[in-house]
N, C-alpha and C positions, 0 to 999 in steps of 0.2 A: 504494500500500500504506500503510495507516494505521500510526501509531506503535505502537498497541496490538498490531497483528498482528506487527510486527517484533519487539517485546519478547517476545511469546509464542513466536515462532520461535527467538529467541535462547535462551530458557529451555529449550525442547524440545531444542535442540542440546546444551546443557550437560548435561541429564539423560541424553541418549543417550551422550555421552562418559563420564559418570560410570559408567553401567551397564557400558559396554564395558570401562573401566579396571578396575572391581572384578571383573568376570567373569574377566579375564585373571589378576589377582592371586589370586583365590580358587581358580581351577582349578589354578594352578601350586602354590599353597601346599598345597592338599589332595593334589595329586599327590605332593608330597614325602612326606607321611604314607603315602599309598597304596603307592608303589613300595618304600619301606623295609619296610612291613608285609608285602608280598608277598615281599620278599627274605628276610625271616626266617620265611616260611611261616605268617604269620597269615592267617586268613580275613577278607576284607573284605566285609561284607554290603552296604554301600551307598556310592556315590560320587555326590554331588549338588552341582550348581551351584544356589544359592539353597535356601531351606528349603521343605519340602513338608508343612506341617501339613494334615491331612485329605485332601489330594490333590496330585498332581504334574501338571505340564503334559506332560512326556514321561518315559517310563521304559522300560527294556529290561534284562532279566536275561541276563547272559552268564556262564556258569559259576556260581560262588557269589555273584557281585556284581551288584547292581541299580544300573545307571547311570541318572541322570535329571536333569531340570531342574524345580525347584520353582517355585512362583508368588510366593513372598515374597523379593524381592531384597535381603536383608540379610546375605548371606554365602553359605556353603556348608558342607559337612561330609563327612567320611569316617567311616562306622561300622565299627569293627573289633571283631570278636567278642571277648568277654571283657574289654572296657574300659569303665569307668564314665565315661560321657559325658553329653551333653545328652539322650540318649534315655532314660536312667534305667531300663534294662531290669533290674529287680530280680530277676525270676524266674530269668533265665538266670544271674545272679550267685550265686544260692543253690545251684546245682548244682556238683558237683566240676569243677575246671578241666580242659578238654580240651587236647590238645597243640597244636591250631591256634589257641588263644585267646591274646590279648595278655597276660593275667595269668599264663599258664603259661610265658612266655618269661623268660630271664635279665634282670636289671635293666639291664645295659649295652645289650641289644638294645632294650628298652622306651625307654631314654633316647634312643637314636639315632632311633627312630620319632617320638618327640615333638619332637625338635629339628629333624627333617628339613624341616618346613614353614617354619620360621624361616630355616634355611640356604638353602632355595630362594629365599625372598624377598630375602635379602641378595645372593645370586648374581645374581638377576634384576635388582636395582638396579644392580649393577656392569655388567651387559651393557647395560642401557638407557642409562645415562649414557655408557658407552663408545661406543655406536652413535650417540648424539646428537652427540657430539664428532666422530665420524668422518664423519657425514652433513652436519651443519650447521656444525661448528666452534664456536668461542666468540667472542662479541662483547661487549666490556666498555668502558664509558666510563671513561677515566682521570680520577680525581677532581681531581687538580691542574690539569687542563686546562679544567675547567668555568668558563667565563669570567664568566657572570652569576650564579653561585651557585645557591641552591636555590629551588624553587617549592613552598611548603607546600600539600599536598593535604588534610591533616587539620587543621582549625582548632584542635583541642586543643593542638597544638604551640605556638601563640602564647602559651599560658600559661606556657611554660617558657623564655621569653626567646629564642625563635627567630623570625627575621624572613625574609620573602622577600628574596633577594639575599645572605643569609649564605653563607659557604663553610665547610663542616665539615672541619676539618683533622685532628682525631683524636678518638677515643672511648675513654674509660678509659685514656688514655695510649698507645693504639695508633694509629699513623698510618693513615689510610684511603687505600688504594691505588686502589681502584676504587669508583665511585659506587654500584654495586649492593650493596656491603657496608654502606652506611650504615644502611638500614632494619633489617636483621637484628641489627646491633650496637646500634643506638639503643634498641631495645625493652627491652633488659635492662641498659642503661648506667646508671652513677652520675654520670659527668662527661663533658663534651665541650669541646673547644677549637674556637671558631668564629672566622672572620675577617670583620669588618664594617668597611667603609670603610677598609680597609688596616690595621686594628688587630686583634690577636688577643685574645679574651676567653675566660675559663674559666667555663662555666656548670655548675651543679649540677642534676641531674635527680632527681625524687622516686622513692622506692622503689616507689610504686604507679603509675608511669608507664604500665605496660601496662594496668592496670585503668582508669585515666582515659581512655586512648585507646579502650578498649572501650566505656566510658560514652558516648563521642562517636560511636560506630559508625554510628548512623542518618544522621549528617550527614557522615560521612567520605567521602573519595574512594576510588579503587581502591587507592591506596598512600599512604604517609605523606608522601612528597615526591618530586619529580622535578627535573631541571635546569630552571632558570628559562628561559623561552622568549620571544623577542621576538614581537610581535604580527604575524607574517607568515602569510599565508593559504597553507595547504598544498594538495595536489592532491585533488580530489574523487573519491570512488568513483563511477564511472559508473553503478553499479547502485543507488546510494542516491539516492532522490528526495525525501528528507525534510529535507535540509540547507537551512535558511533562507538562509544566506549565499550559496549558489549562486543561489537565486531572486532575491536582492537584487542580483545582478550582481557580487559579489566574485569575483576571479579569482586564480589561482595566483601567489604572490609579491607580492600587494598588501600594502603596509605600512600597517596601520591606525594612525593618529596621534591620533585623538580620537573620542569619542562624545558627541554633543550639546555639542561644544566643550570637553569635559573631556579633557585630554591623557592618552593612554595610550601606554606603550612596550612593555609585556609582557602576556602572556596573563593573569597574575594581576590586573593593574590593569584589564584589559578585563573580566574576570569580576566584579570588585568593582563597577564602574560598571553593568554590565548587570543585576546582582542587584537594583538599585534601579529597574529599568525593565521589570519583568515585565509581559507582555501589552500592551506599548506599541510604538509606532513610534519609531525613533531615527534620527538623522542620523549617518552614519558618514563621517568624514573620513579620507582615505587618500592614499598616494602610489603611483602606478602608473608604473613605469619613469621615476621622477624627477618626474612631473607630479602636482600636487595634484588630487584629485577629491572629490566628495561623493555619497553614495548613501543611500537610505532602506531600512531593514531592520526586520523584525518580530522582537521579543523574545518567546520562548515563556514558558510558565508556570514553567519552571525557571530563567529568567534567562539564556537562551542564544540566540544567533543561529543557530548551527550552522556552525562554521568548523573545518575540519581543520587539524592542525598539520603541519609538514614531517616527513619521515622522518629517522631518526637519521643516515643517510648525508648527507642534505642539510645538516643542522646541522653535521656534521663539515666539509663542504666550505666552509661559511661561517665556520669557525674558532671556533664557539661552544663546542665541546668536541671532544676527540680520541677516536676509537673505536679500540680495540686489537682487531684481528681476527686469529684464529689458526686455521689449518686443520690437521687431524690425519690422519696416515696410519693405516692399520688397526692396526698393532702399537703405534704411539705412543698411540693413543686408549685402549688397554686400561688401562695404569697411570694415565693421566689421568682416565679414567672412574671407576676405583676411588677415586682421591683425591677426586673431586667427590662421590661417594656418601658417603664418610667425613665430608667437610665438612658435607654436608646432615644426616647423622645427628647429628653433634656439635651443630649448631644446634638440631635438633629436641629433643635431650635437654636442652639448656639451657632451651629454652622450656617443656618439660614440667616441669622443676624449678621454673620460675617459676609455673606454673599451680598446683603443689602448695603453694607458699608463700602463706599467707593474706595476708601484708602486700603482695604484689604486685598483688592483685586480678585476676590473670590468669585465674582460673576463670570470671570473668564472660564471657570471650570463647570459652569452649569451644564448638566448632561441631559440628553434626550433618551430615546429608546435604546440606541446603540450602547450608550454608556451604562445604562441600567442592566441590559442583557449581559454585558461583559462580567458582571458580578455573579452570574449564575453558573452552576457547574457545567463542565464540558463533557462529562461522562454520565451515562445513565446510572441511576441508583444512588446518587449522593443526595439523599433526601434531607439529611441534616442541614446541609448548606442551602438547599432549596427552601426549607421552612424558615431558616434564619433570615433569608432574604425576603421571603413573603411576609414574615412578621414585621420586619423593618418597613417594607412598603405599605403595610396596613397602617402603621403609625404615621408614616409620611403622608399618606392619603387623607387620614383623619385631620392632621394639622393643616394641610394645604386647603382642604375643603372648609375649614373653620375661618380662613382668612376673609376679611370683610370686603370681598371683591364681588361685584355684580356678576351673575352667571354661575357663581359658586354657592354652595349651601350657606356659607358665611355671609354672603351678601343678602340673601333672603332673610337670614336670622337678624342681621343688622336692621333691616327695614321693619321687620316685625317687632323688634324690641323698641324701635322708635315709636311705632304705633301704640304699643302697650304703655309706654311712658307718657307720650304726649296726648294720646287719645285721638290723634289724627292719622288717618291712613294715607300713605303716599298715593298720588293719582296713578291710574293705570298707564297713562301716557308717560309719566316719569319712570315707572317701572320698565316700560318697553324700551325707552332710551337707555336706561341703566343696563338692561340686559344686553343691548347691542354693544355698548361700550365695554362691558365685561367680556363678551365673546371676542371682540377685537383684541383686547388686552391678552386674553388667554391664548388665542391663536398666534399672536405675535411672539409671546413667550415660548410657545411650543416650537415655532419655526426657528427662533434664536437658539434654543437648547439643542435641537437636532442639527442645526447648522454648526454649532460648536463641536458636536460629535464627529461630523463628517468633514468639515472644512476648517475647523479651528477658528471660527469667526471672532471669538473673544480674545484670541492670542495674537501677539504681534508677529510679524513675519520678516 
């Protein structure tokens, strides 16, 4: 199987996972609106997964409601009679309100209907995170136990006085307990204390750190940094026939000591040497069970031989870092899952605030569907990663829908609260214009985010 075919398969799997995740989230979000509308005896005209301009893939009318699946996978909707929404049904709104219409219901009922989708997404995130902890538990690397320090995956970090092998002790005065916390805290940090060669140093980070990292995005790795790893060969996937290291004769637990007589001790040093040997043959010196050996290997156009790393459990057994593993009972997982969802929401809100701050440059990294899909698994069966991503998207969807933007649930909530406080209902003409403005804003944001994914619109060139 060629590398091109493998990459195409990985992308196809990520697209499948993205569509599956969004389908679950959209159906349940819209079900929240649907069930509360039915509860208050509103007529629901349509309940659709995906949008259906011009035609739908599947549709069936049951009672007053048409259920269907559209062809445009950008979301979904519930059309409630007497509600100004994306359908912009002006003719119906010019007639006197009927008792089954949304606009005929008391403000408190309309408020509940509009909040129901958001509430369902929040509850869904609680359930997803609780079940993740119940089924898979949690596995975290204790930061103080990381023996060899960090391995920088994004070269932009070198500009901020961070080096491979540094140990990050605290960020903005807060001690780092688990290694996983470093990236999410570093993105928005002002200062950090690092340990280098046994001495602690305070480094200052720029306000536009997030923007600078985004500028470096095409060259960046999958994450900002990972624990530094010794150049030990891991176990090969028997299904993968593309790894050059396997073809060269490298075996599990071989310790690579040099490349063309240039000494290497860690994977970052190995990567640095190989980056200068692209499309060449190199001599690999190694130790196998204590005995020195030498092999010839081919370096590909990306500067890689194709060597897997060990598993985190194997690094733990070698004493390179300590993994804290915890299993949860069913009832124990529920409050822990709620706490995890709240933690994810808090971090998301902080990052959203950074995106809105022009000084941070964070808007350059706004991602569309391509960026979201890249976070899903590339292989079938990695359901833990799938549900972690789906739980996060559920939290993000709830927060975004709560924003007071016309055309979003939050916009309708804002106008309803205004009515409840002032006793005056906004005119239907005002709501129509607000809906149009909101839709233009949302489509512009969607175009910008997806343009960032494909063309890097937010980044300088």
